[in-house]
All heavy atoms as TSV, in Angstrom:
chain	resi	resn	atom	element	x	y	z
A	1	MET	N	N	9.426	9.228	-0.831
A	1	MET	CA	C	8.011	9.351	-0.511
A	1	MET	C	C	7.203	9.072	-1.770
A	1	MET	O	O	7.477	9.603	-2.834
A	1	MET	CB	C	7.717	10.736	0.012
A	1	MET	CG	C	6.296	10.950	0.346
A	1	MET	SD	S	6.095	12.578	1.070
A	1	MET	CE	C	4.367	12.586	1.215
A	2	ALA	N	N	6.199	8.242	-1.607
A	2	ALA	CA	C	5.342	7.895	-2.729
A	2	ALA	C	C	4.234	8.930	-2.884
A	2	ALA	O	O	3.574	9.294	-1.926
A	2	ALA	CB	C	4.731	6.522	-2.494
A	3	ILE	N	N	4.055	9.402	-4.098
A	3	ILE	CA	C	3.019	10.394	-4.384
A	3	ILE	C	C	1.932	9.708	-5.205
A	3	ILE	O	O	2.177	9.287	-6.333
A	3	ILE	CB	C	3.605	11.586	-5.148
A	3	ILE	CG1	C	4.712	12.229	-4.317
A	3	ILE	CG2	C	2.516	12.583	-5.504
A	3	ILE	CD1	C	5.544	13.236	-5.068
A	4	PRO	N	N	0.711	9.595	-4.638
A	4	PRO	CA	C	-0.355	8.900	-5.374
A	4	PRO	C	C	-0.855	9.692	-6.566
A	4	PRO	O	O	-1.025	10.898	-6.499
A	4	PRO	CB	C	-1.457	8.732	-4.331
A	4	PRO	CG	C	-1.177	9.723	-3.280
A	4	PRO	CD	C	0.287	10.018	-3.317
A	5	LYS	N	N	-1.067	8.991	-7.676
A	5	LYS	CA	C	-1.662	9.604	-8.867
A	5	LYS	C	C	-3.171	9.709	-8.688
A	5	LYS	O	O	-3.784	10.657	-9.152
A	5	LYS	CB	C	-1.339	8.767	-10.101
A	5	LYS	CG	C	0.128	8.753	-10.449
A	5	LYS	CD	C	0.369	7.898	-11.668
A	5	LYS	CE	C	1.823	7.911	-12.052
A	5	LYS	NZ	N	2.079	7.088	-13.241
A	6	SER	N	N	-3.761	8.726	-8.037
A	6	SER	CA	C	-5.188	8.733	-7.721
A	6	SER	C	C	-5.395	7.761	-6.570
A	6	SER	O	O	-4.595	6.861	-6.341
A	6	SER	CB	C	-6.016	8.312	-8.927
A	6	SER	OG	O	-5.720	6.979	-9.267
A	7	LEU	N	N	-6.481	7.942	-5.840
A	7	LEU	CA	C	-6.796	7.058	-4.718
A	7	LEU	C	C	-8.234	6.587	-4.826
A	7	LEU	O	O	-9.096	7.298	-5.326
A	7	LEU	CB	C	-6.614	7.787	-3.385
A	7	LEU	CG	C	-5.183	8.098	-2.969
A	7	LEU	CD1	C	-5.185	8.978	-1.728
A	7	LEU	CD2	C	-4.415	6.827	-2.692
A	8	ARG	N	N	-8.470	5.381	-4.332
A	8	ARG	CA	C	-9.828	4.854	-4.250
A	8	ARG	C	C	-9.902	4.036	-2.966
A	8	ARG	O	O	-8.899	3.565	-2.446
A	8	ARG	CB	C	-10.177	4.005	-5.462
A	8	ARG	CG	C	-9.313	2.788	-5.632
A	8	ARG	CD	C	-9.703	1.966	-6.864
A	8	ARG	NE	N	-8.751	0.925	-7.118
A	8	ARG	CZ	C	-8.742	-0.279	-6.524
A	8	ARG	NH1	N	-9.657	-0.578	-5.651
A	8	ARG	NH2	N	-7.830	-1.165	-6.822
A	9	PHE	N	N	-11.097	3.889	-2.438
A	9	PHE	CA	C	-11.277	3.102	-1.229
A	9	PHE	C	C	-11.127	1.624	-1.542
A	9	PHE	O	O	-11.441	1.173	-2.636
A	9	PHE	CB	C	-12.647	3.368	-0.608
A	9	PHE	CG	C	-12.748	4.719	0.029
A	9	PHE	CD1	C	-13.513	5.705	-0.547
A	9	PHE	CD2	C	-12.063	5.008	1.199
A	9	PHE	CE1	C	-13.609	6.956	0.025
A	9	PHE	CE2	C	-12.146	6.256	1.781
A	9	PHE	CZ	C	-12.923	7.233	1.193
A	10	ILE	N	N	-10.615	0.876	-0.562
A	10	ILE	CA	C	-10.439	-0.561	-0.691
A	10	ILE	C	C	-10.943	-1.208	0.598
A	10	ILE	O	O	-10.821	-0.628	1.682
A	10	ILE	CB	C	-8.962	-0.924	-0.971
A	10	ILE	CG1	C	-8.778	-2.418	-1.225
A	10	ILE	CG2	C	-8.063	-0.445	0.115
A	10	ILE	CD1	C	-7.377	-2.799	-1.679
A	11	ASP	N	N	-11.511	-2.378	0.490
A	11	ASP	CA	C	-12.013	-3.122	1.636
A	11	ASP	C	C	-10.857	-3.447	2.586
A	11	ASP	O	O	-9.752	-3.772	2.159
A	11	ASP	CB	C	-12.675	-4.411	1.127
A	11	ASP	CG	C	-13.261	-5.224	2.237
A	11	ASP	OD1	O	-14.316	-4.813	2.758
A	11	ASP	OD2	O	-12.657	-6.253	2.589
A	12	LYS	N	N	-11.110	-3.388	3.897
A	12	LYS	CA	C	-10.075	-3.630	4.905
A	12	LYS	C	C	-9.457	-5.020	4.757
A	12	LYS	O	O	-8.241	-5.161	4.807
A	12	LYS	CB	C	-10.658	-3.448	6.300
A	12	LYS	CG	C	-9.666	-3.688	7.402
A	12	LYS	CD	C	-10.285	-3.498	8.776
A	12	LYS	CE	C	-9.248	-3.780	9.844
A	12	LYS	NZ	N	-9.784	-3.586	11.183
A	13	LEU	N	N	-10.285	-6.034	4.562
A	13	LEU	CA	C	-9.776	-7.394	4.425
A	13	LEU	C	C	-8.888	-7.537	3.191
A	13	LEU	O	O	-7.821	-8.154	3.249
A	13	LEU	CB	C	-10.942	-8.387	4.356
A	13	LEU	CG	C	-10.565	-9.860	4.268
A	13	LEU	CD1	C	-9.756	-10.284	5.484
A	13	LEU	CD2	C	-11.806	-10.709	4.133
A	14	ARG	N	N	-9.303	-6.943	2.093
A	14	ARG	CA	C	-8.504	-6.981	0.857
A	14	ARG	C	C	-7.162	-6.274	1.069
A	14	ARG	O	O	-6.117	-6.763	0.637
A	14	ARG	CB	C	-9.285	-6.316	-0.279
A	14	ARG	CG	C	-8.522	-6.147	-1.551
A	14	ARG	CD	C	-8.599	-7.382	-2.411
A	14	ARG	NE	N	-8.012	-7.081	-3.703
A	14	ARG	CZ	C	-7.055	-7.815	-4.256
A	14	ARG	NH1	N	-6.647	-8.904	-3.663
A	14	ARG	NH2	N	-6.557	-7.485	-5.414
A	15	ALA	N	N	-7.187	-5.128	1.746
A	15	ALA	CA	C	-5.954	-4.376	2.015
A	15	ALA	C	C	-4.996	-5.199	2.875
A	15	ALA	O	O	-3.803	-5.288	2.574
A	15	ALA	CB	C	-6.281	-3.052	2.693
A	16	GLU	N	N	-5.508	-5.807	3.925
A	16	GLU	CA	C	-4.663	-6.608	4.806
A	16	GLU	C	C	-4.083	-7.816	4.088
A	16	GLU	O	O	-2.936	-8.190	4.314
A	16	GLU	CB	C	-5.449	-7.019	6.041
A	16	GLU	CG	C	-5.758	-5.843	6.952
A	16	GLU	CD	C	-6.711	-6.185	8.081
A	16	GLU	OE1	O	-7.316	-7.289	8.066
A	16	GLU	OE2	O	-6.859	-5.336	8.978
A	17	CYS	N	N	-4.855	-8.433	3.202
A	17	CYS	CA	C	-4.360	-9.578	2.422
A	17	CYS	C	C	-3.247	-9.152	1.469
A	17	CYS	O	O	-2.243	-9.856	1.325
A	17	CYS	CB	C	-5.495	-10.239	1.654
A	17	CYS	SG	S	-6.631	-11.177	2.671
A	18	LEU	N	N	-3.426	-8.008	0.806
A	18	LEU	CA	C	-2.393	-7.511	-0.106
A	18	LEU	C	C	-1.107	-7.180	0.657
A	18	LEU	O	O	-0.007	-7.492	0.200
A	18	LEU	CB	C	-2.878	-6.269	-0.850
A	18	LEU	CG	C	-3.783	-6.506	-2.041
A	18	LEU	CD1	C	-4.381	-5.187	-2.526
A	18	LEU	CD2	C	-3.014	-7.173	-3.160
A	19	ILE	N	N	-1.247	-6.551	1.808
A	19	ILE	CA	C	-0.073	-6.210	2.614
A	19	ILE	C	C	0.666	-7.476	3.015
A	19	ILE	O	O	1.893	-7.571	2.856
A	19	ILE	CB	C	-0.480	-5.376	3.843
A	19	ILE	CG1	C	-0.932	-3.981	3.395
A	19	ILE	CG2	C	0.669	-5.280	4.839
A	19	ILE	CD1	C	-1.584	-3.152	4.478
A	20	LYS	N	N	-0.057	-8.460	3.534
A	20	LYS	CA	C	0.564	-9.717	3.956
A	20	LYS	C	C	1.263	-10.404	2.783
A	20	LYS	O	O	2.407	-10.852	2.903
A	20	LYS	CB	C	-0.492	-10.638	4.552
A	20	LYS	CG	C	0.063	-11.940	5.045
A	20	LYS	CD	C	-1.014	-12.815	5.644
A	20	LYS	CE	C	-0.414	-14.152	6.055
A	20	LYS	NZ	N	-1.436	-15.082	6.513
A	21	LYS	N	N	0.594	-10.459	1.645
A	21	LYS	CA	C	1.147	-11.109	0.451
A	21	LYS	C	C	2.464	-10.461	0.027
A	21	LYS	O	O	3.455	-11.151	-0.240
A	21	LYS	CB	C	0.132	-11.027	-0.689
A	21	LYS	CG	C	0.641	-11.497	-2.024
A	21	LYS	CD	C	-0.391	-11.243	-3.102
A	21	LYS	CE	C	0.218	-11.360	-4.472
A	21	LYS	NZ	N	-0.742	-11.006	-5.520
A	22	HIS	N	N	2.498	-9.140	-0.033
A	22	HIS	CA	C	3.695	-8.454	-0.514
A	22	HIS	C	C	4.806	-8.407	0.530
A	22	HIS	O	O	5.982	-8.366	0.164
A	22	HIS	CB	C	3.333	-7.054	-1.018
A	22	HIS	CG	C	2.595	-7.089	-2.319
A	22	HIS	ND1	N	3.209	-7.371	-3.516
A	22	HIS	CD2	C	1.282	-6.939	-2.611
A	22	HIS	CE1	C	2.321	-7.369	-4.494
A	22	HIS	NE2	N	1.135	-7.109	-3.959
A	23	LEU	N	N	4.466	-8.433	1.813
A	23	LEU	CA	C	5.507	-8.540	2.841
A	23	LEU	C	C	6.194	-9.894	2.758
A	23	LEU	O	O	7.428	-9.974	2.825
A	23	LEU	CB	C	4.912	-8.336	4.236
A	23	LEU	CG	C	4.635	-6.910	4.655
A	23	LEU	CD1	C	3.916	-6.873	6.003
A	23	LEU	CD2	C	5.928	-6.094	4.735
A	24	GLU	N	N	5.411	-10.960	2.600
A	24	GLU	CA	C	5.975	-12.311	2.503
A	24	GLU	C	C	6.808	-12.485	1.242
A	24	GLU	O	O	7.828	-13.165	1.257
A	24	GLU	CB	C	4.863	-13.352	2.553
A	24	GLU	CG	C	4.213	-13.477	3.909
A	24	GLU	CD	C	3.027	-14.415	3.934
A	24	GLU	OE1	O	2.601	-14.897	2.853
A	24	GLU	OE2	O	2.506	-14.655	5.036
A	25	ALA	N	N	6.383	-11.860	0.144
A	25	ALA	CA	C	7.103	-11.990	-1.125
A	25	ALA	C	C	8.313	-11.056	-1.203
A	25	ALA	O	O	9.148	-11.195	-2.090
A	25	ALA	CB	C	6.155	-11.698	-2.290
A	26	GLY	N	N	8.386	-10.090	-0.294
A	26	GLY	CA	C	9.497	-9.142	-0.316
A	26	GLY	C	C	9.337	-8.061	-1.369
A	26	GLY	O	O	10.312	-7.412	-1.741
A	27	THR	N	N	8.118	-7.846	-1.849
A	27	THR	CA	C	7.881	-6.842	-2.890
A	27	THR	C	C	7.219	-5.582	-2.350
A	27	THR	O	O	6.838	-4.709	-3.125
A	27	THR	CB	C	6.998	-7.423	-4.007
A	27	THR	OG1	O	5.781	-7.900	-3.440
A	27	THR	CG2	C	7.709	-8.552	-4.735
A	28	GLY	N	N	7.091	-5.470	-1.027
A	28	GLY	CA	C	6.475	-4.287	-0.443
A	28	GLY	C	C	7.041	-3.988	0.924
A	28	GLY	O	O	7.625	-4.848	1.577
A	29	LYS	N	N	6.869	-2.726	1.356
A	29	LYS	CA	C	7.337	-2.334	2.686
A	29	LYS	C	C	6.604	-1.072	3.134
A	29	LYS	O	O	6.042	-0.336	2.320
A	29	LYS	CB	C	8.838	-2.086	2.687
A	29	LYS	CG	C	9.264	-0.910	1.843
A	29	LYS	CD	C	10.753	-0.680	1.925
A	29	LYS	CE	C	11.121	0.574	1.149
A	29	LYS	NZ	N	12.493	0.944	1.335
A	30	TYR	N	N	6.625	-0.855	4.443
A	30	TYR	CA	C	6.081	0.372	4.999
A	30	TYR	C	C	7.104	1.484	4.854
A	30	TYR	O	O	8.314	1.226	4.851
A	30	TYR	CB	C	5.731	0.183	6.475
A	30	TYR	CG	C	4.456	-0.594	6.692
A	30	TYR	CD1	C	4.474	-1.963	6.885
A	30	TYR	CD2	C	3.232	0.051	6.689
A	30	TYR	CE1	C	3.306	-2.677	7.073
A	30	TYR	CE2	C	2.055	-0.652	6.873
A	30	TYR	CZ	C	2.100	-2.006	7.067
A	30	TYR	OH	O	0.935	-2.710	7.247
A	31	GLU	N	N	6.644	2.715	4.744
A	31	GLU	CA	C	7.556	3.841	4.572
A	31	GLU	C	C	8.392	4.109	5.819
A	31	GLU	O	O	9.514	4.585	5.721
A	31	GLU	CB	C	6.785	5.107	4.210
A	31	GLU	CG	C	6.297	5.123	2.795
A	31	GLU	CD	C	5.705	6.452	2.400
A	31	GLU	OE1	O	4.866	6.978	3.148
A	31	GLU	OE2	O	6.110	6.954	1.338
A	32	TYR	N	N	7.842	3.813	6.996
A	32	TYR	CA	C	8.527	4.096	8.249
A	32	TYR	C	C	8.619	2.836	9.099
A	32	TYR	O	O	7.870	1.885	8.881
A	32	TYR	CB	C	7.786	5.202	9.017
A	32	TYR	CG	C	7.630	6.468	8.219
A	32	TYR	CD1	C	6.390	6.837	7.726
A	32	TYR	CD2	C	8.725	7.272	7.924
A	32	TYR	CE1	C	6.240	7.994	6.960
A	32	TYR	CE2	C	8.583	8.415	7.168
A	32	TYR	CZ	C	7.347	8.777	6.689
A	32	TYR	OH	O	7.201	9.910	5.923
A	33	PRO	N	N	9.508	2.822	10.099
A	33	PRO	CA	C	9.648	1.644	10.964
A	33	PRO	C	C	8.367	1.332	11.740
A	33	PRO	O	O	7.472	2.169	11.859
A	33	PRO	CB	C	10.764	2.032	11.933
A	33	PRO	CG	C	11.465	3.187	11.309
A	33	PRO	CD	C	10.462	3.867	10.424
A	34	ASN	N	N	8.304	0.147	12.298
A	34	ASN	CA	C	7.197	-0.310	13.141
A	34	ASN	C	C	5.867	-0.329	12.401
A	34	ASN	O	O	4.827	-0.024	12.986
A	34	ASN	CB	C	7.089	0.522	14.413
A	34	ASN	CG	C	8.355	0.462	15.235
A	34	ASN	OD1	O	8.989	-0.580	15.321
A	34	ASN	ND2	N	8.738	1.569	15.815
A	35	GLN	N	N	5.888	-0.641	11.135
A	35	GLN	CA	C	4.688	-0.756	10.297
A	35	GLN	C	C	3.826	0.501	10.350
A	35	GLN	O	O	2.616	0.449	10.572
A	35	GLN	CB	C	3.879	-1.987	10.696
A	35	GLN	CG	C	4.641	-3.263	10.493
A	35	GLN	CD	C	3.832	-4.493	10.829
A	35	GLN	OE1	O	2.839	-4.438	11.524
A	35	GLN	NE2	N	4.280	-5.620	10.318
A	36	THR	N	N	4.459	1.639	10.146
A	36	THR	CA	C	3.739	2.909	10.117
A	36	THR	C	C	3.939	3.576	8.765
A	36	THR	O	O	4.862	3.264	8.032
A	36	THR	CB	C	4.218	3.857	11.227
A	36	THR	OG1	O	5.628	4.069	11.091
A	36	THR	CG2	C	3.920	3.290	12.601
A	37	GLY	N	N	3.063	4.492	8.451
A	37	GLY	CA	C	3.113	5.185	7.169
A	37	GLY	C	C	2.417	4.383	6.090
A	37	GLY	O	O	1.746	3.387	6.360
A	38	ASP	N	N	2.546	4.830	4.871
A	38	ASP	CA	C	1.939	4.141	3.736
A	38	ASP	C	C	2.680	2.841	3.457
A	38	ASP	O	O	3.888	2.747	3.641
A	38	ASP	CB	C	1.993	5.005	2.485
A	38	ASP	CG	C	1.193	6.288	2.613
A	38	ASP	OD1	O	0.305	6.359	3.484
A	38	ASP	OD2	O	1.462	7.217	1.844
A	39	PHE	N	N	1.959	1.850	2.988
A	39	PHE	CA	C	2.560	0.601	2.541
A	39	PHE	C	C	2.711	0.689	1.029
A	39	PHE	O	O	1.735	0.897	0.314
A	39	PHE	CB	C	1.676	-0.594	2.913
A	39	PHE	CG	C	2.289	-1.906	2.522
A	39	PHE	CD1	C	3.263	-2.480	3.306
A	39	PHE	CD2	C	1.901	-2.557	1.364
A	39	PHE	CE1	C	3.844	-3.686	2.942
A	39	PHE	CE2	C	2.465	-3.759	0.995
A	39	PHE	CZ	C	3.442	-4.331	1.791
A	40	VAL	N	N	3.924	0.565	0.542
A	40	VAL	CA	C	4.207	0.682	-0.891
A	40	VAL	C	C	4.667	-0.678	-1.400
A	40	VAL	O	O	5.515	-1.323	-0.793
A	40	VAL	CB	C	5.288	1.749	-1.162
A	40	VAL	CG1	C	5.586	1.848	-2.646
A	40	VAL	CG2	C	4.872	3.095	-0.603
A	41	TYR	N	N	4.085	-1.107	-2.526
A	41	TYR	CA	C	4.471	-2.388	-3.100
A	41	TYR	C	C	4.546	-2.280	-4.617
A	41	TYR	O	O	4.007	-1.375	-5.228
A	41	TYR	CB	C	3.497	-3.497	-2.692
A	41	TYR	CG	C	2.088	-3.343	-3.223
A	41	TYR	CD1	C	1.698	-3.966	-4.394
A	41	TYR	CD2	C	1.143	-2.577	-2.548
A	41	TYR	CE1	C	0.408	-3.845	-4.885
A	41	TYR	CE2	C	-0.148	-2.448	-3.025
A	41	TYR	CZ	C	-0.505	-3.080	-4.196
A	41	TYR	OH	O	-1.775	-2.944	-4.675
A	42	LYS	N	N	5.269	-3.235	-5.196
A	42	LYS	CA	C	5.430	-3.276	-6.649
A	42	LYS	C	C	4.790	-4.544	-7.181
A	42	LYS	O	O	4.961	-5.622	-6.635
A	42	LYS	CB	C	6.911	-3.261	-7.013
A	42	LYS	CG	C	7.141	-3.222	-8.506
A	42	LYS	CD	C	8.603	-3.129	-8.847
A	42	LYS	CE	C	8.724	-3.055	-10.364
A	42	LYS	NZ	N	10.100	-3.018	-10.793
A	43	ASP	N	N	4.039	-4.366	-8.273
A	43	ASP	CA	C	3.492	-5.523	-8.970
A	43	ASP	C	C	3.803	-5.369	-10.453
A	43	ASP	O	O	4.619	-4.536	-10.836
A	43	ASP	CB	C	1.997	-5.707	-8.689
A	43	ASP	CG	C	1.130	-4.595	-9.243
A	43	ASP	OD1	O	1.639	-3.702	-9.938
A	43	ASP	OD2	O	-0.080	-4.625	-8.986
A	44	GLY	N	N	3.164	-6.133	-11.283
A	44	GLY	CA	C	3.451	-6.126	-12.712
A	44	GLY	C	C	3.128	-4.827	-13.425
A	44	GLY	O	O	3.641	-4.578	-14.515
A	45	THR	N	N	2.306	-3.986	-12.831
A	45	THR	CA	C	1.924	-2.733	-13.495
A	45	THR	C	C	2.600	-1.502	-12.895
A	45	THR	O	O	2.319	-0.390	-13.314
A	45	THR	CB	C	0.397	-2.531	-13.435
A	45	THR	OG1	O	-0.008	-2.445	-12.073
A	45	THR	CG2	C	-0.332	-3.673	-14.120
A	46	GLY	N	N	3.453	-1.683	-11.898
A	46	GLY	CA	C	4.163	-0.560	-11.303
A	46	GLY	C	C	4.031	-0.538	-9.791
A	46	GLY	O	O	3.758	-1.550	-9.154
A	47	TYR	N	N	4.245	0.637	-9.218
A	47	TYR	CA	C	4.187	0.810	-7.773
A	47	TYR	C	C	2.802	1.282	-7.339
A	47	TYR	O	O	2.178	2.093	-8.004
A	47	TYR	CB	C	5.229	1.827	-7.313
A	47	TYR	CG	C	6.635	1.312	-7.384
A	47	TYR	CD1	C	7.420	1.536	-8.501
A	47	TYR	CD2	C	7.190	0.594	-6.331
A	47	TYR	CE1	C	8.721	1.063	-8.571
A	47	TYR	CE2	C	8.480	0.107	-6.381
A	47	TYR	CZ	C	9.238	0.352	-7.514
A	47	TYR	OH	O	10.514	-0.124	-7.574
A	48	HIS	N	N	2.370	0.756	-6.190
A	48	HIS	CA	C	1.070	1.090	-5.625
A	48	HIS	C	C	1.246	1.324	-4.126
A	48	HIS	O	O	2.221	0.873	-3.533
A	48	HIS	CB	C	0.071	-0.046	-5.832
A	48	HIS	CG	C	-0.156	-0.391	-7.255
A	48	HIS	ND1	N	-1.140	0.192	-8.008
A	48	HIS	CD2	C	0.494	-1.226	-8.083
A	48	HIS	CE1	C	-1.101	-0.294	-9.226
A	48	HIS	NE2	N	-0.110	-1.156	-9.302
A	49	LEU	N	N	0.281	2.009	-3.527
A	49	LEU	CA	C	0.314	2.162	-2.082
A	49	LEU	C	C	-1.009	1.762	-1.481
A	49	LEU	O	O	-2.035	1.745	-2.147
A	49	LEU	CB	C	0.670	3.588	-1.663
A	49	LEU	CG	C	-0.289	4.743	-1.885
A	49	LEU	CD1	C	-1.439	4.770	-0.909
A	49	LEU	CD2	C	0.473	6.042	-1.752
A	50	ILE	N	N	-0.942	1.422	-0.199
A	50	ILE	CA	C	-2.134	1.193	0.608
A	50	ILE	C	C	-1.982	2.094	1.813
A	50	ILE	O	O	-0.956	2.072	2.495
A	50	ILE	CB	C	-2.271	-0.280	1.029
A	50	ILE	CG1	C	-2.446	-1.161	-0.203
A	50	ILE	CG2	C	-3.435	-0.452	1.997
A	50	ILE	CD1	C	-2.456	-2.640	0.085
A	51	ARG	N	N	-2.994	2.883	2.077
A	51	ARG	CA	C	-2.949	3.864	3.151
A	51	ARG	C	C	-4.125	3.624	4.093
A	51	ARG	O	O	-5.259	3.514	3.666
A	51	ARG	CB	C	-3.036	5.267	2.546
A	51	ARG	CG	C	-3.110	6.390	3.532
A	51	ARG	CD	C	-3.216	7.716	2.821
A	51	ARG	NE	N	-1.958	7.991	2.129
A	51	ARG	CZ	C	-1.810	8.926	1.202
A	51	ARG	NH1	N	-2.832	9.654	0.837
A	51	ARG	NH2	N	-0.645	9.113	0.638
A	52	ASP	N	N	-3.811	3.560	5.397
A	52	ASP	CA	C	-4.852	3.464	6.417
A	52	ASP	C	C	-5.241	4.883	6.799
A	52	ASP	O	O	-4.454	5.617	7.372
A	52	ASP	CB	C	-4.334	2.699	7.634
A	52	ASP	CG	C	-5.383	2.540	8.727
A	52	ASP	OD1	O	-6.525	3.009	8.545
A	52	ASP	OD2	O	-5.044	1.948	9.763
A	53	CYS	N	N	-6.449	5.259	6.461
A	53	CYS	CA	C	-6.922	6.625	6.692
A	53	CYS	C	C	-8.013	6.592	7.766
A	53	CYS	O	O	-9.206	6.562	7.449
A	53	CYS	CB	C	-7.435	7.208	5.375
A	53	CYS	SG	S	-7.873	8.930	5.465
A	54	PHE	N	N	-7.588	6.517	9.025
A	54	PHE	CA	C	-8.508	6.508	10.162
A	54	PHE	C	C	-9.540	5.385	10.066
A	54	PHE	O	O	-10.735	5.595	10.187
A	54	PHE	CB	C	-9.196	7.865	10.321
A	54	PHE	CG	C	-8.237	8.997	10.514
A	54	PHE	CD1	C	-7.965	9.869	9.477
A	54	PHE	CD2	C	-7.592	9.167	11.720
A	54	PHE	CE1	C	-7.070	10.909	9.644
A	54	PHE	CE2	C	-6.690	10.202	11.899
A	54	PHE	CZ	C	-6.427	11.076	10.865
A	55	GLY	N	N	-9.052	4.174	9.818
A	55	GLY	CA	C	-9.914	3.011	9.770
A	55	GLY	C	C	-10.446	2.662	8.390
A	55	GLY	O	O	-10.993	1.591	8.190
A	56	HIS	N	N	-10.301	3.551	7.436
A	56	HIS	CA	C	-10.676	3.285	6.047
A	56	HIS	C	C	-9.391	3.155	5.250
A	56	HIS	O	O	-8.452	3.901	5.455
A	56	HIS	CB	C	-11.524	4.421	5.466
A	56	HIS	CG	C	-12.780	4.674	6.222
A	56	HIS	ND1	N	-13.807	3.762	6.264
A	56	HIS	CD2	C	-13.178	5.729	6.954
A	56	HIS	CE1	C	-14.778	4.249	7.002
A	56	HIS	NE2	N	-14.429	5.446	7.446
A	57	TYR	N	N	-9.363	2.215	4.335
A	57	TYR	CA	C	-8.158	2.000	3.538
A	57	TYR	C	C	-8.333	2.589	2.150
A	57	TYR	O	O	-9.412	2.522	1.560
A	57	TYR	CB	C	-7.851	0.506	3.445
A	57	TYR	CG	C	-7.311	-0.056	4.720
A	57	TYR	CD1	C	-8.159	-0.454	5.743
A	57	TYR	CD2	C	-5.946	-0.177	4.922
A	57	TYR	CE1	C	-7.662	-0.971	6.935
A	57	TYR	CE2	C	-5.439	-0.687	6.110
A	57	TYR	CZ	C	-6.304	-1.080	7.103
A	57	TYR	OH	O	-5.802	-1.570	8.275
A	58	GLU	N	N	-7.238	3.162	1.651
A	58	GLU	CA	C	-7.204	3.716	0.288
A	58	GLU	C	C	-6.049	3.054	-0.442
A	58	GLU	O	O	-5.048	2.676	0.153
A	58	GLU	CB	C	-6.951	5.217	0.327
A	58	GLU	CG	C	-7.999	6.010	1.044
A	58	GLU	CD	C	-7.630	7.481	1.189
A	58	GLU	OE1	O	-6.435	7.806	1.293
A	58	GLU	OE2	O	-8.555	8.296	1.188
A	59	THR	N	N	-6.183	2.952	-1.750
A	59	THR	CA	C	-5.123	2.381	-2.569
A	59	THR	C	C	-5.046	3.176	-3.873
A	59	THR	O	O	-6.004	3.830	-4.275
A	59	THR	CB	C	-5.347	0.897	-2.859
A	59	THR	OG1	O	-4.185	0.361	-3.520
A	59	THR	CG2	C	-6.569	0.655	-3.708
A	60	GLY	N	N	-3.901	3.108	-4.504
A	60	GLY	CA	C	-3.739	3.779	-5.776
A	60	GLY	C	C	-2.337	3.621	-6.325
A	60	GLY	O	O	-1.409	3.255	-5.603
A	61	LYS	N	N	-2.199	3.866	-7.587
A	61	LYS	CA	C	-0.901	3.828	-8.255
A	61	LYS	C	C	-0.117	5.076	-7.870
A	61	LYS	O	O	-0.697	6.139	-7.698
A	61	LYS	CB	C	-1.088	3.756	-9.767
A	61	LYS	CG	C	0.154	3.360	-10.489
A	61	LYS	CD	C	-0.150	2.932	-11.892
A	61	LYS	CE	C	1.156	2.455	-12.494
A	61	LYS	NZ	N	0.987	1.805	-13.746
A	62	VAL	N	N	1.188	4.929	-7.733
A	62	VAL	CA	C	2.019	6.059	-7.295
A	62	VAL	C	C	3.152	6.317	-8.283
A	62	VAL	O	O	3.537	5.447	-9.058
A	62	VAL	CB	C	2.617	5.828	-5.900
A	62	VAL	CG1	C	1.540	5.738	-4.854
A	62	VAL	CG2	C	3.490	4.595	-5.866
A	63	SER	N	N	3.666	7.518	-8.226
A	63	SER	CA	C	4.891	7.853	-8.949
A	63	SER	C	C	5.984	7.938	-7.911
A	63	SER	O	O	5.780	8.453	-6.817
A	63	SER	CB	C	4.738	9.168	-9.705
A	63	SER	OG	O	4.445	10.210	-8.814
A	64	MET	N	N	7.122	7.415	-8.234
A	64	MET	CA	C	8.216	7.376	-7.262
A	64	MET	C	C	9.296	8.349	-7.628
A	64	MET	O	O	9.667	8.564	-8.679
A	64	MET	CB	C	8.810	5.974	-7.167
A	64	MET	CG	C	7.826	4.945	-6.681
A	64	MET	SD	S	7.422	5.034	-4.961
A	64	MET	CE	C	8.843	4.312	-4.238
């Protein structure tokens, strides 16, 4: 389970683009089957998550 160090709001379109990019690259995945739970991905600065919070998206760096 990814534990966020901090969270900030992110635009829905930006969140969806990041999710698509990291799914295609194989550098991210959802925590649970059927695309549910937080989306966790790795980039050059570490692990991050994208969370759908009732229609609003949040993102932040996580500790694993």
